[in-house]
C-alpha positions as a Markdown table, in Angstrom:
| # | Residue | x | y | z |
|---|---|---|---|---|
| 1 | Met | 50.2 | 100.5 | -17.7 |
| 2 | Met | 51.8 | 103.5 | -16.2 |
| 3 | Asp | 53.8 | 105.8 | -18.4 |
| 4 | Glu | 54.5 | 109.1 | -16.7 |
| 5 | Thr | 57.6 | 107.9 | -14.9 |
| 6 | Ile | 59.8 | 111.1 | -14.8 |
| 7 | Pro | 59.3 | 112.9 | -11.4 |
| 8 | Gln | 58.1 | 116.5 | -11.6 |
| 9 | Glu | 61.3 | 117.8 | -9.9 |
| 10 | Val | 63.5 | 116.5 | -12.8 |
| 11 | Asn | 61.0 | 117.1 | -15.6 |
| 12 | Gln | 62.4 | 120.5 | -16.2 |
| 13 | Gln | 64.7 | 122.3 | -18.6 |
| 14 | Pro | 68.4 | 121.4 | -18.0 |
| 15 | Pro | 70.5 | 123.8 | -15.9 |
| 16 | Gln | 72.3 | 126.5 | -17.8 |
| 17 | Leu | 75.8 | 125.1 | -18.4 |
| 18 | Leu | 78.8 | 126.7 | -20.1 |
| 19 | Leu | 78.8 | 124.2 | -23.0 |
| 20 | Thr | 79.0 | 124.7 | -26.7 |
| 21 | Ala | 76.2 | 123.3 | -28.9 |
| 22 | Glu | 78.6 | 120.5 | -30.1 |
| 23 | Glu | 79.5 | 119.6 | -26.5 |
| 24 | Ala | 75.9 | 119.5 | -25.4 |
| 25 | Ala | 75.0 | 117.3 | -28.4 |
| 26 | Ala | 77.8 | 114.9 | -27.6 |
| 27 | Ile | 76.7 | 114.6 | -23.9 |
| 28 | Gln | 73.1 | 113.9 | -25.0 |
| 29 | Ala | 74.2 | 111.4 | -27.6 |
| 30 | Arg | 76.3 | 109.5 | -25.0 |
| 31 | Phe | 73.5 | 109.6 | -22.5 |
| 32 | Met | 70.9 | 108.4 | -25.0 |
| 33 | Thr | 73.2 | 105.5 | -26.0 |
| 34 | Gln | 73.1 | 104.4 | -22.3 |
| 35 | Val | 69.3 | 104.8 | -22.2 |
| 36 | Tyr | 68.7 | 102.7 | -25.3 |
| 37 | Gly | 71.2 | 100.1 | -24.1 |
| 38 | Trp | 69.3 | 99.7 | -20.8 |
| 39 | Met | 66.1 | 99.6 | -22.7 |
| 40 | Ala | 67.3 | 96.9 | -25.1 |
| 41 | Gly | 68.4 | 94.8 | -22.1 |
| 42 | Ala | 65.1 | 95.4 | -20.4 |
| 43 | Leu | 63.1 | 94.2 | -23.4 |
| 44 | Ala | 65.4 | 91.1 | -23.7 |
| 45 | Leu | 64.9 | 90.2 | -20.0 |
| 46 | Thr | 61.1 | 90.7 | -20.1 |
| 47 | Gly | 60.8 | 88.8 | -23.4 |
| 48 | Gly | 63.0 | 86.0 | -22.1 |
| 49 | Val | 60.9 | 85.6 | -18.9 |
| 50 | Ala | 57.7 | 85.7 | -21.0 |
| 51 | Met | 58.9 | 83.0 | -23.3 |
| 52 | Val | 59.8 | 80.8 | -20.4 |
| 53 | Val | 56.4 | 81.3 | -18.9 |
| 54 | Gly | 54.8 | 80.6 | -22.3 |
| 55 | Gly | 56.6 | 77.3 | -22.6 |
| 56 | Ser | 56.1 | 76.1 | -19.0 |
| 57 | Ala | 52.8 | 74.5 | -17.9 |
| 58 | Glu | 53.9 | 74.8 | -14.3 |
| 59 | Leu | 54.6 | 78.5 | -14.4 |
| 60 | Gln | 51.4 | 79.1 | -16.3 |
| 61 | Glu | 49.5 | 77.3 | -13.6 |
| 62 | Leu | 51.3 | 79.4 | -10.9 |
| 63 | Val | 50.7 | 82.8 | -12.6 |
| 64 | Phe | 47.4 | 82.3 | -14.4 |
| 65 | Gly | 45.8 | 79.4 | -12.5 |
| 66 | Asn | 44.7 | 81.7 | -9.7 |
| 67 | Arg | 43.2 | 85.1 | -10.5 |
| 68 | Leu | 44.3 | 86.5 | -7.1 |
| 69 | Val | 47.9 | 85.7 | -8.0 |
| 70 | Phe | 47.7 | 87.2 | -11.5 |
| 71 | Trp | 46.0 | 90.4 | -10.3 |
| 72 | Gly | 48.4 | 90.6 | -7.4 |
| 73 | Leu | 51.3 | 90.5 | -9.8 |
| 74 | Leu | 49.7 | 93.3 | -11.9 |
| 75 | Leu | 49.2 | 95.5 | -8.8 |
| 76 | Leu | 52.7 | 94.8 | -7.6 |
| 77 | Glu | 54.0 | 95.9 | -11.0 |
| 78 | Val | 52.2 | 99.2 | -10.7 |
| 79 | Phe | 53.5 | 99.7 | -7.2 |
| 80 | Val | 57.1 | 98.9 | -8.2 |
| 81 | Val | 57.2 | 101.2 | -11.2 |
| 82 | Gly | 55.5 | 104.0 | -9.3 |
| 83 | Trp | 57.9 | 103.7 | -6.3 |
| 84 | Leu | 60.9 | 103.5 | -8.6 |
| 85 | Ser | 60.0 | 106.5 | -10.7 |
| 86 | Ala | 59.3 | 108.6 | -7.6 |
| 87 | Arg | 62.3 | 107.6 | -5.5 |
| 88 | Ile | 65.0 | 106.7 | -8.0 |
| 89 | Phe | 67.2 | 109.7 | -7.3 |
| 90 | Ala | 66.9 | 109.1 | -3.5 |
| 91 | Met | 68.3 | 105.6 | -3.7 |
| 92 | Pro | 71.7 | 104.1 | -4.6 |
| 93 | Ala | 72.2 | 103.2 | -8.2 |
| 94 | Arg | 72.5 | 99.5 | -7.4 |
| 95 | Gln | 69.1 | 99.5 | -5.7 |
| 96 | Ala | 67.6 | 101.4 | -8.6 |
| 97 | Val | 68.9 | 98.8 | -11.1 |
| 98 | Gly | 67.7 | 96.0 | -8.8 |
| 99 | Ala | 64.2 | 97.5 | -8.6 |
| 100 | Phe | 64.2 | 98.0 | -12.4 |
| 101 | Ala | 65.2 | 94.3 | -12.9 |
| 102 | Ala | 62.5 | 93.1 | -10.5 |
| 103 | Tyr | 59.9 | 95.1 | -12.4 |
| 104 | Leu | 61.0 | 93.6 | -15.7 |
| 105 | Val | 60.8 | 90.0 | -14.3 |
| 106 | Leu | 57.3 | 90.8 | -12.9 |
| 107 | Asn | 56.2 | 92.2 | -16.3 |
| 108 | Gly | 57.7 | 89.1 | -18.1 |
| 109 | Leu | 55.6 | 86.8 | -15.9 |
| 110 | Thr | 52.4 | 88.5 | -16.7 |
| 111 | Leu | 53.3 | 89.0 | -20.4 |
| 112 | Gly | 53.8 | 85.2 | -20.7 |
| 113 | Leu | 50.1 | 85.3 | -21.5 |
| 114 | Val | 50.7 | 86.6 | -25.0 |
| 115 | Phe | 52.9 | 83.6 | -25.8 |
| 116 | Met | 50.0 | 81.4 | -24.7 |
| 117 | Val | 47.4 | 83.2 | -26.8 |
| 118 | Tyr | 49.2 | 84.3 | -30.0 |
| 119 | Thr | 51.3 | 82.5 | -32.6 |
| 120 | Thr | 55.0 | 82.9 | -32.5 |
| 121 | Gly | 55.0 | 84.3 | -36.0 |
| 122 | Ser | 52.5 | 87.0 | -35.3 |
| 123 | Leu | 54.4 | 87.9 | -32.1 |
| 124 | Ala | 57.6 | 88.3 | -34.1 |
| 125 | Ser | 56.1 | 90.3 | -36.9 |
| 126 | Thr | 54.3 | 92.6 | -34.5 |
| 127 | Phe | 57.5 | 93.1 | -32.5 |
| 128 | Phe | 59.3 | 94.3 | -35.7 |
| 129 | Val | 56.4 | 96.6 | -36.6 |
| 130 | Thr | 56.6 | 98.0 | -33.1 |
| 131 | Ala | 60.4 | 98.4 | -33.3 |
| 132 | Gly | 60.1 | 100.2 | -36.6 |
| 133 | Thr | 57.4 | 102.5 | -35.4 |
| 134 | Phe | 59.0 | 103.2 | -32.1 |
| 135 | Gly | 62.4 | 103.8 | -33.8 |
| 136 | Ala | 61.0 | 106.3 | -36.2 |
| 137 | Met | 59.1 | 108.3 | -33.6 |
| 138 | Ser | 62.0 | 108.2 | -31.1 |
| 139 | Leu | 64.3 | 109.6 | -33.8 |
| 140 | Tyr | 61.8 | 112.3 | -34.4 |
| 141 | Gly | 61.6 | 113.2 | -30.7 |
| 142 | Tyr | 65.4 | 113.2 | -30.5 |
| 143 | Phe | 66.2 | 115.3 | -33.5 |
| 144 | Thr | 63.2 | 117.6 | -33.9 |
| 145 | Arg | 63.7 | 121.3 | -32.9 |
| 146 | Thr | 60.0 | 121.6 | -32.1 |
| 147 | Asp | 59.3 | 121.9 | -28.4 |
| 148 | Leu | 57.0 | 118.9 | -27.7 |
| 149 | Ser | 56.4 | 119.9 | -24.0 |
| 150 | Ser | 53.0 | 121.4 | -25.0 |
| 151 | Trp | 51.8 | 117.9 | -25.8 |
| 152 | Gly | 52.2 | 116.9 | -22.2 |
| 153 | Asn | 48.8 | 117.8 | -20.7 |
| 154 | Leu | 46.9 | 116.5 | -23.7 |
| 155 | Leu | 48.8 | 113.2 | -23.7 |
| 156 | Phe | 48.3 | 112.7 | -20.0 |
| 157 | Met | 44.6 | 113.3 | -20.2 |
| 158 | Ala | 44.3 | 110.9 | -23.1 |
| 159 | Leu | 46.3 | 108.3 | -21.1 |
| 160 | Ile | 43.9 | 108.7 | -18.1 |
| 161 | Gly | 40.9 | 108.4 | -20.4 |
| 162 | Leu | 42.4 | 105.3 | -22.1 |
| 163 | Val | 43.0 | 103.6 | -18.7 |
| 164 | Ile | 39.5 | 104.4 | -17.5 |
| 165 | Ala | 37.9 | 103.1 | -20.8 |
| 166 | Ser | 40.0 | 99.9 | -20.7 |
| 167 | Leu | 39.0 | 99.2 | -17.1 |
| 168 | Val | 35.3 | 99.8 | -17.9 |
| 169 | Asn | 35.5 | 97.5 | -20.8 |
| 170 | Leu | 36.9 | 94.7 | -18.6 |
| 171 | Phe | 33.4 | 94.4 | -17.2 |
| 172 | Trp | 31.3 | 95.7 | -20.1 |
| 173 | Ala | 33.1 | 93.7 | -22.8 |
| 174 | Asn | 31.9 | 95.9 | -25.6 |
| 175 | Glu | 33.5 | 95.1 | -29.0 |
| 176 | Met | 33.2 | 98.7 | -30.3 |
| 177 | Leu | 34.9 | 100.2 | -27.2 |
| 178 | Tyr | 37.6 | 97.5 | -27.5 |
| 179 | Trp | 38.5 | 98.6 | -31.0 |
| 180 | Ile | 38.2 | 102.3 | -30.1 |
| 181 | Thr | 40.7 | 101.9 | -27.2 |
| 182 | Thr | 42.9 | 99.8 | -29.5 |
| 183 | Tyr | 43.3 | 102.6 | -32.1 |
| 184 | Val | 43.5 | 105.3 | -29.5 |
| 185 | Gly | 46.1 | 103.3 | -27.7 |
| 186 | Val | 48.3 | 102.9 | -30.8 |
| 187 | Leu | 48.1 | 106.7 | -31.6 |
| 188 | Leu | 48.7 | 107.7 | -28.0 |
| 189 | Phe | 51.8 | 105.6 | -27.5 |
| 190 | Val | 53.2 | 106.6 | -30.9 |
| 191 | Ala | 52.9 | 110.3 | -29.8 |
| 192 | Leu | 54.2 | 109.5 | -26.3 |
| 193 | Thr | 57.3 | 107.9 | -27.8 |
| 194 | Ala | 58.3 | 111.2 | -29.5 |
| 195 | Tyr | 57.3 | 113.2 | -26.4 |
| 196 | Asp | 59.1 | 111.0 | -23.9 |
| 197 | Thr | 62.3 | 110.8 | -26.0 |
| 198 | Gln | 62.6 | 114.5 | -26.0 |
| 199 | Lys | 61.9 | 114.6 | -22.3 |
| 200 | Val | 64.4 | 111.9 | -21.5 |
| 201 | Lys | 67.0 | 113.6 | -23.6 |
| 202 | Gln | 67.0 | 116.5 | -21.1 |
| 203 | Leu | 68.0 | 114.2 | -18.3 |
| 204 | Ala | 71.5 | 114.0 | -19.9 |
| 205 | Phe | 72.7 | 117.0 | -17.9 |
| 206 | Ile | 71.5 | 115.9 | -14.5 |
| 207 | Gly | 74.5 | 113.6 | -13.7 |
| 208 | Leu | 77.3 | 115.4 | -15.5 |
| 209 | Asp | 79.5 | 115.5 | -12.4 |
| 210 | Asp | 78.2 | 112.3 | -10.7 |
| 211 | Glu | 78.4 | 108.9 | -12.4 |
| 212 | Glu | 75.9 | 107.4 | -9.9 |
| 213 | Thr | 73.3 | 110.0 | -10.7 |
| 214 | Asp | 74.0 | 109.7 | -14.4 |
| 215 | Arg | 73.3 | 105.9 | -14.2 |
| 216 | Lys | 70.1 | 106.4 | -12.3 |
| 217 | Ala | 68.9 | 109.0 | -14.9 |
| 218 | Ala | 69.7 | 106.5 | -17.7 |
| 219 | Val | 67.7 | 103.8 | -15.9 |
| 220 | Leu | 64.8 | 106.2 | -15.5 |
| 221 | Gly | 64.9 | 107.1 | -19.1 |
| 222 | Ala | 65.1 | 103.5 | -20.1 |
| 223 | Leu | 62.0 | 102.7 | -18.0 |
| 224 | Thr | 60.1 | 105.5 | -19.5 |
| 225 | Leu | 60.8 | 104.4 | -23.1 |
| 226 | Tyr | 60.4 | 100.7 | -22.3 |
| 227 | Leu | 56.8 | 101.4 | -21.1 |
| 228 | Asp | 56.1 | 103.2 | -24.3 |
| 229 | Phe | 57.4 | 100.3 | -26.4 |
| 230 | Val | 55.6 | 97.6 | -24.4 |
| 231 | Asn | 52.3 | 99.4 | -24.5 |
| 232 | Leu | 52.6 | 100.1 | -28.2 |
| 233 | Phe | 53.5 | 96.4 | -28.8 |
| 234 | Leu | 50.4 | 95.2 | -26.9 |
| 235 | Tyr | 48.0 | 97.6 | -28.7 |
| 236 | Leu | 49.5 | 96.6 | -32.1 |
| 237 | Leu | 49.2 | 93.0 | -31.1 |
| 238 | Arg | 45.4 | 93.5 | -31.0 |
| 239 | Leu | 45.6 | 94.5 | -34.6 |
| 240 | Phe | 48.2 | 92.1 | -36.0 |
| 241 | Gly | 48.3 | 89.2 | -33.6 |
| 242 | Arg | 47.0 | 85.8 | -34.7 |
| 243 | Arg | 45.5 | 83.6 | -32.0 |
| 244 | Lys | 46.6 | 80.0 | -31.7 |
């Protein structure tokens, strides 16, 4: 799944503002509260849709009964998240929220598969492990004074390598490569959580004088961290999930 969602033109240091350290920290805390709120709502919506799919034979037949439909939904997800991340600041906030919600529903439809394959107990326990891991790394990314921007190129190259290896293994079906990509995926999205949290934190200053821009920045930040969380959950599910 895509992860690099913040466009290059806003992936920069915040503008120089006449703010005290306390004022800047308060602005960032308020903004990140919005981001985490949007993210929590996003996870709830995706999880709700996935649960409905997992419990409905009709929806399962619709989504998974035809490979063209399933792969079409996956490709549509990639398109929507790419389009939203690239165009979010050029569209009204209402449209950005609508596109975000549409992506969440699409993702929920395809993630219904995990409710069909894994036991409810293992899904719940893996979710809590993911939440704890994500929370710890996000807090690190938020509070650390270390500049994590130097991680960017390395993490991006690792992400591309992981995507390529995963695609190759769809056809090769090699068990060793499966487990290699699993452990690499966990480590990669743990690191990305810290890196992206620090990156998202810098978006707090973009919409200081514009509530509409501030909301779009918060949605973009939520999308970025949501992708980290979901990907981390899916890789941890390979380790801790128990099949029905």
